[in-house]
NUGU-673121 format. One record per residue (C-alpha): residue in one letter; x, y, z. Coordinates in steps of 0.02 Angstrom, whole numbers. Example, Ala and Ser with C-alpha at 12.3 -4.5 7.8 and 13.67 -1.06 7.14 Angstrom:
residu  x  y  z
A  615  -225  390 .
S  684  -53  357 .
//
This chain:
residu  x  y  z
M  -11  -10  8 .
T  48  175  -36 .
T  115  273  114 .
Q  -12  396  150 .
L  6  498  299 .
E  -123  611  414 .
P  -139  772  407 .
T  -9  871  478 .
A  71  1046  495 .
I  203  1106  371 .
A  376  1080  462 .
E  427  1248  523 .
D  572  1334  434 .
V  674  1396  586 .
L  845  1379  548 .
S  996  1380  684 .
S  1109  1532  658 .
Q  1266  1412  739 .
T  1349  1290  610 .
M  1285  1115  637 .
N  1368  940  576 .
G  1262  804  484 .
A  1259  693  657 .
E  1196  840  754 .
Q  1071  903  612 .
L  1015  696  626 .
V  999  693  817 .
H  893  867  806 .
T  785  771  661 .
L  764  634  786 .
I  728  723  923 .
G  590  849  807 .
N  507  674  745 .
G  456  621  907 .
V  618  487  950 .
D  685  551  1117 .
V  748  365  1149 .
C  924  308  1069 .
F  983  109  1117 .
A  1155  116  1072 .
N  1308  -11  1061 .
P  1446  122  951 .
G  1610  106  870 .
T  1714  214  803 .
S  1612  261  640 .
E  1481  336  756 .
M  1585  438  878 .
H  1518  588  795 .
F  1335  530  808 .
V  1405  511  996 .
A  1450  707  1024 .
A  1281  764  952 .
L  1209  650  1074 .
D  1296  715  1214 .
S  1291  906  1171 .
I  1100  890  1117 .
P  973  887  1241 .
G  811  786  1243 .
M  847  600  1173 .
R  896  462  1305 .
C  1026  352  1250 .
V  1012  173  1357 .
L  1183  65  1323 .
G  1197  -108  1272 .
L  1336  -241  1272 .
F  1277  -324  1123 .
E  1190  -260  981 .
G  1038  -421  1017 .
V  999  -329  1179 .
V  1002  -155  1084 .
T  903  -210  940 .
G  765  -328  1068 .
A  758  -150  1192 .
A  689  -63  1056 .
D  560  -179  993 .
G  500  -209  1182 .
Y  492  -1  1188 .
Y  375  -5  1022 .
R  258  -113  1102 .
M  235  -23  1254 .
A  251  151  1192 .
G  192  127  1034 .
K  328  260  932 .
S  488  209  883 .
A  640  222  984 .
A  831  225  876 .
T  943  105  886 .
L  1157  142  851 .
L  1240  13  800 .
H  1417  -11  735 .
L  1440  -55  514 .
G  1380  -222  464 .
P  1457  -328  600 .
G  1360  -224  706 .
L  1197  -244  648 .
A  1223  -415  600 .
N  1227  -473  774 .
G  1057  -373  791 .
L  972  -460  657 .
A  875  -584  766 .
G  791  -439  862 .
L  744  -337  712 .
H  678  -493  638 .
N  585  -516  784 .
A  511  -345  793 .
K  475  -350  606 .
K  354  -490  649 .
A  265  -391  796 .
G  233  -252  702 .
S  376  -152  792 .
G  443  38  722 .
I  611  59  756 .
V  762  163  679 .
N  907  98  659 .
I  1065  227  657 .
V  1183  110  577 .
G  1372  182  545 .
D  1473  173  410 .
H  1673  207  363 .
A  1690  378  257 .
T  1651  362  74 .
G  1828  398  19 .
H  1887  241  149 .
L  1762  90  94 .
K  1872  85  -84 .
L  2025  30  43 .
D  1909  -114  60 .
A  1967  -105  253 .
P  1926  -248  373 .
L  1758  -184  433 .
T  1707  -142  280 .
S  1534  -251  221 .
D  1375  -205  110 .
I  1268  -156  260 .
A  1112  -141  152 .
G  1127  -292  84 .
L  1132  -352  283 .
A  978  -236  331 .
T  863  -266  170 .
P  791  -428  243 .
M  762  -366  405 .
S  711  -194  354 .
H  555  -114  258 .
W  656  32  219 .
V  853  65  178 .
R  969  218  118 .
S  1133  280  156 .
T  1165  436  165 .
Q  1290  512  56 .
N  1276  705  96 .
A  1274  798  252 .
N  1136  912  181 .
D  1028  779  153 .
M  1013  708  305 .
E  843  813  389 .
R  747  747  227 .
D  824  593  277 .
G  797  577  451 .
T  632  633  428 .
E  581  487  317 .
A  668  360  408 .
V  550  389  552 .
A  398  437  441 .
A  429  242  369 .
A  443  184  542 .
N  290  249  606 .
G  208  167  474 .
R  35  47  504 .
P  111  -71  580 .
G  276  -7  636 .
K  431  -47  510 .
I  610  -48  520 .
A  692  74  452 .
T  885  70  417 .
L  957  242  390 .
I  1153  212  353 .
L  1279  346  398 .
P  1440  359  333 .
A  1577  457  467 .
D  1601  597  326 .
T  1436  627  324 .
A  1414  633  498 .
W  1562  736  513 .
S  1539  869  390 .
Q  1457  1013  384 .
V  1257  1045  342 .
A  1229  1224  234 .
T  1066  1270  307 .
P  1041  1160  482 .
R  867  1147  547 .
T  806  1140  708 .
S  624  1144  717 .
F  490  1004  680 .
S  324  948  656 .
T  291  790  730 .
L  232  673  599 .
T  96  587  610 .
R  55  375  574 .
E  6  298  416 .
L  -183  306  382 .
A  -258  153  420 .
E  -333  29  296 .
P  -524  47  261 .
I  -649  -86  285 .
D  -708  -200  169 .
A  -887  -191  161 .
A  -882  -371  73 .
K  -792  -442  200 .
L  -868  -338  339 .
E  -1041  -411  284 .
A  -965  -584  277 .
A  -887  -603  446 .
A  -1062  -535  505 .
R  -1143  -675  413 .
A  -1004  -784  490 .
A  -1010  -718  674 .
R  -1214  -763  674 .
H  -1158  -954  657 .
G  -1129  -936  841 .
E  -1008  -1095  931 .
S  -965  -1145  756 .
T  -868  -966  721 .
L  -713  -929  812 .
L  -659  -727  800 .
L  -466  -759  793 .
L  -383  -594  860 .
G  -198  -533  840 .
A  -81  -398  843 .
G  -179  -218  909 .
A  -344  -323  937 .
V  -309  -403  1092 .
R  -284  -209  1177 .
G  -420  -90  1255 .
D  -588  -43  1164 .
A  -548  -176  1008 .
L  -547  -321  1128 .
D  -710  -266  1209 .
W  -792  -232  1055 .
A  -739  -441  1014 .
G  -821  -477  1174 .
R  -975  -376  1128 .
I  -983  -477  973 .
A  -962  -641  1085 .
A  -1107  -599  1177 .
A  -1215  -551  1035 .
T  -1162  -688  905 .
G  -1083  -832  1029 .
C  -963  -873  942 .
A  -788  -898  1018 .
V  -670  -784  1054 .
M  -467  -831  1030 .
S  -296  -761  1011 .
E  -170  -818  918 .
F  -21  -899  1032 .
Y  128  -783  972 .
I  64  -588  1014 .
A  151  -439  1022 .
R  46  -364  1185 .
A  -103  -438  1245 .
E  -223  -332  1401 .
R  -273  -482  1504 .
G  -325  -525  1697 .
A  -471  -444  1786 .
G  -612  -349  1739 .
R  -548  -384  1532 .
V  -615  -496  1400 .
S  -524  -642  1403 .
A  -480  -717  1241 .
P  -370  -856  1273 .
R  -226  -917  1155 .
L  -220  -1064  1025 .
P  -111  -1201  1084 .
Y  56  -1187  1025 .
A  84  -1379  979 .
V  9  -1458  821 .
D  -107  -1596  894 .
P  -188  -1505  1050 .
S  -213  -1353  900 .
L  -312  -1465  768 .
A  -419  -1549  915 .
L  -463  -1369  974 .
L  -483  -1310  784 .
K  -590  -1438  730 .
R  -754  -1385  808 .
Y  -748  -1211  704 .
D  -817  -1216  530 .
R  -778  -1014  478 .
I  -629  -906  587 .
I  -644  -719  566 .
L  -447  -655  563 .
V  -441  -487  625 .
G  -260  -438  651 .
A  -204  -620  640 .
R  -153  -721  512 .
P  -240  -900  468 .
P  -182  -1035  598 .
V  -27  -1131  534 .
A  108  -1236  626 .
F  282  -1186  677 .
F  361  -1294  595 .
A  327  -1446  472 .
Y  314  -1610  540 .
P  333  -1786  459 .
G  120  -1849  439 .
K  55  -1679  534 .
P  -37  -1542  426 .
G  62  -1362  418 .
V  -111  -1279  413 .
L  -212  -1320  578 .
S  -389  -1259  532 .
A  -523  -1396  484 .
P  -534  -1459  333 .
G  -668  -1353  221 .
C  -656  -1196  356 .
E  -698  -1022  310 .
L  -564  -911  322 .
I  -615  -751  325 .
E  -477  -600  305 .
L  -560  -447  376 .
A  -434  -358  444 .
G  -225  -359  406 .
T  -102  -291  527 .
G  -136  -114  413 .
H  -315  -105  491 .
D  -372  -3  639 .
H  -432  -152  717 .
E  -528  -48  859 .
Q  -635  33  727 .
V  -631  -132  634 .
L  -705  -215  773 .
R  -814  -92  829 .
A  -886  -102  643 .
L  -927  -288  678 .
C  -1006  -264  842 .
E  -1150  -143  762 .
E  -1182  -265  613 .
V  -1229  -391  713 .
G  -1316  -280  843 .
G  -1197  -289  979 .
L  -1169  -106  1028 .
K  -1282  -118  1186 .
L  -1247  -264  1249 .
L  -1090  -312  1380 .
P  -964  -414  1350 .
A  -916  -577  1478 .
R  -756  -498  1573 .
V  -648  -598  1679 .
V  -751  -527  1835 .
N  -629  -594  2016 .
R  -443  -572  2026 .
Q  -430  -758  2116 .
V  -270  -805  2217 .
P  -231  -983  2218 .
E  -158  -1088  2337 .
V  26  -1115  2291 .
G  39  -1266  2396 .
E  221  -1321  2479 .
G  295  -1461  2344 .
A  437  -1453  2211 .
I  420  -1312  2060 .
D  309  -1364  1902 .
G  213  -1278  1769 .
P  62  -1284  1835 .
G  130  -1219  2029 .
I  227  -1092  1947 .
G  76  -1023  1857 .
R  -28  -1012  2021 .
V  136  -904  2078 .
L  110  -797  1926 .
A  -81  -799  1963 .
R  -85  -730  2140 .
L  96  -604  2104 .
I  71  -510  1944 .
P  65  -358  2009 .
E  -77  -220  1958 .
N  -27  -150  1790 .
G  108  -277  1767 .
I  217  -314  1599 .
V  249  -490  1571 .
V  384  -532  1435 .
D  377  -714  1417 .
E  497  -849  1332 .
S  475  -975  1463 .
L  448  -1092  1332 .
T  404  -1288  1370 .
T  389  -1243  1546 .
G  246  -1101  1529 .
R  140  -1197  1392 .
G  15  -1187  1547 .
F  9  -1003  1592 .
D  -104  -932  1480 .
G  -254  -1015  1589 .
L  -178  -1026  1748 .
T  -149  -824  1733 .
A  -316  -788  1655 .
S  -371  -708  1809 .
A  -227  -616  1882 .
A  -228  -435  1932 .
P  -233  -327  1763 .
H  -89  -331  1658 .
D  -1  -346  1477 .
W  75  -513  1398 .
L  234  -489  1282 .
T  265  -647  1165 .
G  418  -676  1036 .
M  320  -633  873 .
G  489  -707  761 .
G  538  -845  849 .
A  733  -808  865 .
I  762  -839  1031 .
G  843  -728  1158 .
F  708  -594  1152 .
A  640  -595  1332 .
L  759  -512  1413 .
P  789  -368  1287 .
V  625  -322  1255 .
A  603  -338  1455 .
V  732  -178  1439 .
G  636  -72  1320 .
A  462  -118  1394 .
A  535  -66  1552 .
I  604  112  1508 .
A  444  151  1390 .
S  347  130  1540 .
P  402  196  1725 .
G  308  132  1889 .
R  258  -31  1795 .
R  325  -201  1885 .
V  416  -302  1726 .
L  410  -484  1761 .
A  538  -587  1598 .
L  509  -755  1621 .
E  658  -840  1537 .
G  731  -1011  1488 .
D  896  -1046  1558 .
G  968  -1105  1371 .
S  891  -930  1287 .
G  943  -817  1420 .
M  1118  -845  1374 .
Y  1075  -790  1216 .
S  1050  -599  1294 .
L  1141  -614  1465 .
Q  1228  -448  1457 .
S  1026  -371  1457 .
L  1048  -396  1629 .
W  1169  -282  1659 .
T  1090  -134  1580 .
M  958  -165  1688 .
V  1047  -122  1830 .
R  1156  14  1760 .
E  968  102  1724 .
S  897  34  1886 .
L  756  -44  1791 .
D  606  -111  1886 .
V  618  -272  1812 .
T  605  -450  1898 .
V  684  -597  1777 .
L  639  -780  1826 .
V  773  -897  1754 .
F  660  -1073  1724 .
A  822  -1192  1742 .
N  811  -1351  1673 .
R  979  -1386  1627 .
A  945  -1399  1453 .
Y  871  -1367  1267 .
R  696  -1434  1347 .
I  587  -1395  1190 .
L  697  -1486  1061 .
R  716  -1640  1154 .
G  532  -1640  1112 .
E  553  -1583  937 .
F  683  -1717  907 .
E  549  -1834  927 .
N  403  -1743  867 .
V  502  -1716  686 .
G  535  -1906  690 .
A  726  -1923  711 .
G  714  -2052  808 .
A  782  -2050  995 .
P  937  -1969  1015 .
G  1112  -2045  1043 .
P  1248  -1977  1150 .
R  1319  -1844  1031 .
A  1136  -1784  1006 .
A  1095  -1769  1183 .
D  1246  -1687  1202 .
M  1195  -1543  1120 .
L  1019  -1525  1195 .
S  1117  -1519  1351 .
L  1166  -1380  1473 .
E  1266  -1464  1577 .
R  1454  -1502  1611 .
P  1453  -1359  1684 .
E  1276  -1319  1750 .
L  1252  -1125  1718 .
D  1256  -1026  1903 .
W  1120  -885  1838 .
V  1143  -806  2027 .
A  1330  -808  1985 .
L  1309  -723  1814 .
A  1199  -597  1889 .
S  1273  -550  2047 .
G  1431  -521  1934 .
M  1325  -411  1841 .
G  1273  -307  2031 .
M  1101  -392  2012 .
P  1023  -459  2168 .
A  982  -651  2135 .
A  906  -778  2226 .
R  905  -992  2183 .
V  736  -1068  2246 .
D  690  -1256  2212 .
T  513  -1262  2304 .
L  361  -1161  2256 .
S  332  -1079  2418 .
A  511  -1033  2429 .
L  461  -966  2239 .
N  319  -886  2305 .
A  416  -797  2449 .
Q  551  -743  2330 .
L  433  -666  2199 .
A  317  -544  2346 .
R  498  -473  2391 .
A  541  -439  2209 .
V  388  -337  2164 .
A  388  -270  2294 .
D  531  -181  2288 .
S  619  -67  2169 .
G  757  -98  2039 .
P  798  -275  1950 .
S  806  -434  2012 .
L  852  -600  1963 .
I  775  -790  2040 .
E  841  -943  1971 .
V  689  -1076  1966 .
I  795  -1247  1980 .
L  649  -1367  1888 .
P  672  -1569  1921 .
//
């Protein structure tokens, strides 16, 4: 779809009387267009940009010790703030280190403005060791890529990068900044800008709306499947009214960028991750209405199992994609089925289940979370095999937001928790992490401590890539032999997450009973600042 911006005032043509280089112009342009957080891991080529960030007020700069922390934090920031942050990355290798985070962000519809330094244009011909095809690396994970070759183009290119990132949904914009473009003077510097607005939502398709209303009226044999912005706020409320009017079921995709859940809200249970339970659940539905969601498919291919999870012959009605205003679409559907004046079914009472004294297991952890997720908390979930049952167990917890990985690149939870906490001061963030996946972005703990973020990390330590043990069997690879089993184990040596956290200045504790987990988590959410709990699983 051609980008079309909502009406906005023309940028004021206010020029600075002082001299300004390209890096300074870019910082002014980002701040002037509403980008006021930069997650950074810079190098030599970015020093003029670093100097500009230092001398120009208005940009919060957050250092990450690995580029995957930087890009993941920008993803988490967008999910909670609803606006783009910048990243600062060092040439092609730095960008490459952050690509997994950008992949997840792209799948989540998160807007990010990547600033990637490059060699000075004259130095590129020397083929120095860090010379690489930055645009080639950026393109698969970016919607918009440009290299600014002249400092006088910096204001235009920076503004267009922010506009691209603020698409509907958010997009990945990568602006390549050669070192000499950063240090060269700008002929007519600009310091005042109007704020850009988001891309216009796609219009509602009248024929699809009519088809969706017709399908919804079939009641229990129809599923309203939600994703993206449809699992939040008034959009979720309209979905509940549609269910009240028609009797159709309401669910969400398994992977959700951000869902609002808990007591007082409409419940939209997530589809199961595994193929067999999804097939068993979806076989009852003859029609699926998709709002912000994609047709349900298996995460991987498995021998002898279908990739499409909906029942054979099921009618799929793609009412709204990620480019629509989901609140507007669901309200229109609600009106079409006569549900505007009905009250949706909501989770009425917050339940506080008993925890028990026994050994730690998945259901027990779920009960602890249901008790202790704080009011208005944020849960970033990469619990993988341990957390498959958390959805139902925490449905009646205190009102909260729940964020999951969207692109499947593991190690996302700790960086996303960093960005979510920076976007949401005053809200406690719980990061649910596996011990294997946590090692992909361990450096996030350092940033949490440095920034004094209200993040509590729960590391579920089963001493293995437990999810892959199950997948080994699911794909029909047989029983793992000694070498295969060794590649799925995290033993020899066992990871010591208390020591790892303590080494980065983070208070940490280890628990191996449900009562100890309950006590430690209660203490952590009541305190300010970051902490880690290593949860030992049998």
